N, C-alpha and C positions, 0 to 999 in steps of 0.2 A: 794394300788391303789391310784392314783392321779388323780384329775380332772383339766384340763386347761380350764378356763373361760375367754372369750373374750367380753368385753363390748364395744358396739357401742353407743355413746352418742345421735346421732340424732334421733334414734328410741327406745331407751331404750331396744334394742334387745341384745341378747347375744348368743353366741355359745359356746358349752362345749363339751368335749370329755373325757371319762375315759380312763386310761391307766396305765400299770405298769411302774415302774421306769426304766425297761431296754428296754421300747418301745418308748423312748423319741423322737428319730428322726422319726419314724413313726407318732407320734401324732403331731409333729410340722408341718410336711409335710401336713397332713390332715387339720389342722386348717389354714395352709397357702392356701389351695386349696378352703377351705370355704371362707376366706376373699377374695379372688380373685372373687368369685361368688358375694359376697355382692358389691364389688367395680363395677363390671359389672352391676349389677341391678341398683345401684345408678346411674351410668352414663347413662343407658338407660332412667331413670326416670328424668333426668336432676338435679340430686342431688348430693352433695358432702359430704362425710364424713369428719369430723373434727378429724385430726390425733392427735392434741394435747388433745383431749378429749376422745380419744379412749384408753383403758388401757387393759392389760391382767393380769391375776392372776392364780397362781397355788394353788389348793385346796387339801389339804390332811392331814395326820397326820404329826407331826413335823418332825419325822424321814424321811419320803419320801420327803416332801418339802425341808427340809435342804440339803438332800443328792443330790437332783436335782439341787437346787439353787447354791450350792457350787461347784459342779463338772461340770457343763455345761454351755455353753453359750446359752441361750434362746433368740432367735431372732424371730420376727414376723414383718412383714412391711405391711404398708398401703400406697399406692400411693408412694412407694419407700422410705418412712420414717420409721424408727423403731418405733414399738408400745412399749410404756413403761410397764414394769411389775410392779406391786404394791402388797403390802402386806395386804391392806385393801381398801375398796371403799364404799362410802356412796351414797345412791340414795334414794330420798323421805324420808330422815331421818332414813332408814335402812342401818346399817353399816355391811358389810361382811368382815371378816377376813380370811386369808388364811389357818390358822391352825385349823383344825377340831378335837374336842375332843369327 
């Protein structure tokens, strides 16, 4: 089981979805739909997300994360720009890494 975590900087909000490694396309589609909802909400409230501060991260065991990272092209976009996938992220002094033990 792998978790895809998407971090939106302006709200410190995140979206996540649990999925098995063989359901990657479904998971990416679902997260893409969620990103579109957040984009729409931001637009309705006269806000704009900072694409350069928005990151995505796969969380899971080393086996699953490495299998997905090496065998697929993970792509999520915000306002038409690709969201960067990262191995670790720090917020308020707490660092999250993508490999769970």
